[in-house]
C-alpha positions in Angstrom: 88.4 109.7 87.1 86.1 106.7 86.6 83.4 106.1 89.2 84.4 102.4 89.3 88.2 102.9 89.8 87.9 101.7 93.4 86.3 98.5 92.2 89.0 98.0 89.7 91.8 98.5 92.2 90.2 96.3 94.9 89.3 93.5 92.5 92.9 93.4 91.2 94.2 93.1 94.7 91.6 90.4 95.6 92.7 88.4 92.6 96.4 88.7 93.4 95.9 87.9 97.1 93.7 84.9 96.2 96.5 83.6 94.0 99.0 84.1 96.8 96.8 82.1 99.2 96.5 79.3 96.6 100.4 79.1 96.3 100.8 79.2 100.1 98.2 76.4 100.4 100.2 74.3 97.9 103.4 74.9 99.9 101.6 73.7 103.1 100.1 70.7 101.4 103.5 69.6 100.0 105.6 70.3 103.2 106.4 66.6 103.5 106.7 65.7 99.8 110.2 64.4 99.3 109.5 63.3 95.8 108.4 66.6 94.2 109.9 66.2 90.7 112.2 64.0 88.8 115.5 65.7 87.8 118.1 63.7 85.8 116.5 60.4 86.9 116.6 61.3 90.6 113.7 62.5 92.8 114.1 65.9 94.5 111.8 67.3 97.2 109.1 69.8 96.5 110.5 73.3 96.3 108.7 76.2 98.1 107.0 78.6 95.7 106.9 82.4 96.3 104.7 85.1 94.8 105.8 88.7 94.2 103.4 91.5 93.3 103.8 94.9 91.7 101.7 97.8 90.5 100.0 97.3 87.2 101.8 100.4 85.9 105.5 99.7 85.4 106.8 103.3 85.8 109.2 105.0 88.2 108.0 106.1 91.6 108.1 109.9 90.8 106.0 109.4 87.7 103.6 107.1 89.6 103.2 109.7 92.3 102.5 112.4 89.8 100.0 110.3 87.9 98.2 109.4 91.2 98.1 113.1 92.2 96.6 114.0 88.8 94.1 111.1 88.5 93.5 110.6 92.2 93.9 106.9 92.2 96.4 104.1 91.3 96.0 101.3 88.8 95.8 98.3 91.1 98.2 95.4 91.6 99.2 92.2 89.7 101.2 89.1 90.3 104.6 89.9 88.7 106.4 86.6 89.3 106.0 83.1 90.7 109.4 81.6 91.5 110.9 78.8 93.5 112.7 79.6 96.8 116.4 78.6 96.5 116.8 77.9 100.3 118.5 74.5 100.9 116.4 71.4 101.6 116.1 70.2 105.1 117.9 67.0 106.0 116.4 64.4 108.3 118.1 61.2 109.6 116.0 58.2 108.7 118.1 55.3 107.5 115.1 53.0 106.9 113.5 55.4 104.4 113.7 54.2 100.8 115.0 57.6 99.6 117.8 57.8 102.3 121.3 58.4 101.0 124.4 56.3 102.1 124.6 58.3 105.4 120.9 57.6 106.2 119.6 61.2 105.5 116.6 62.1 103.4 116.0 65.5 101.9 112.7 67.2 102.8 111.2 70.3 101.2 112.4 73.8 102.1 108.9 74.7 103.4 108.7 76.2 106.9 105.1 75.7 108.1 105.3 78.6 110.6 106.5 81.0 107.8 103.7 79.7 105.5 101.1 80.2 108.3 102.3 83.8 108.8 102.2 84.5 105.1 98.7 83.0 104.9 97.5 85.3 107.7 99.0 88.3 105.9 97.4 87.3 102.7 94.0 86.8 104.4 94.2 90.1 106.2 95.1 91.9 102.9 92.1 90.1 101.2 89.8 91.1 104.0 91.0 94.8 103.8 90.3 94.8 100.1 86.8 93.4 100.6 86.2 96.2 103.2 87.5 98.8 100.7 85.3 97.3 98.0 82.2 97.5 100.3 83.1 101.1 101.3 83.3 102.1 97.6 80.0 100.4 96.9 78.4 102.2 99.9 79.8 105.6 98.8 78.4 105.1 95.2 75.0 104.1 96.6 74.9 107.1 98.9 75.9 109.4 96.0 73.1 108.0 93.9 70.6 108.5 96.7 71.4 112.2 96.8 69.8 112.6 93.4 66.4 111.3 94.6 
C-alpha cells in the first residue's frame, strides 16, 4: 500500500465533486434560458445536465471488495458520464413572448431550482468531507514522520 493512497482517493473525489458543482451551477444559471440550442431551425430550451460517477476500477463488486481487503484501500472515483435529463420542458402561458406557440405557451428548461440547490448542497458536503479526509491523511503522515525524531 502506498503512503499517499489517501491523497489519491481524496483528490479524485475532489475533482469529481468540483465538476459536479460546475454542472449544477450551469443548470442554475440557465434555468430561464428558453433558447438553449438551435435544432432543425427551431430554438429549444436549455436541457438540464446530470453527472454520474463511478469507481475508477470497473470491476464487479465481489472483486472490488476482495481487492480492497487485500490492498486496504480503493482506487478513488471518476466522472463516468455527463448526460442531458430527458424530463419534459416546463410550459408557461405568455402570449406576448416572441417564442410563444399558437396557444400562447412558451417552453422553459426542465431545471428545478430546488432540486439543483439540494444537489449543490450534497456536492458541497461531499467536497468538504473529502477535504477533511485529505487533512486527516496529511496529519497522520506528519505524526508518523514525527515518531522517527
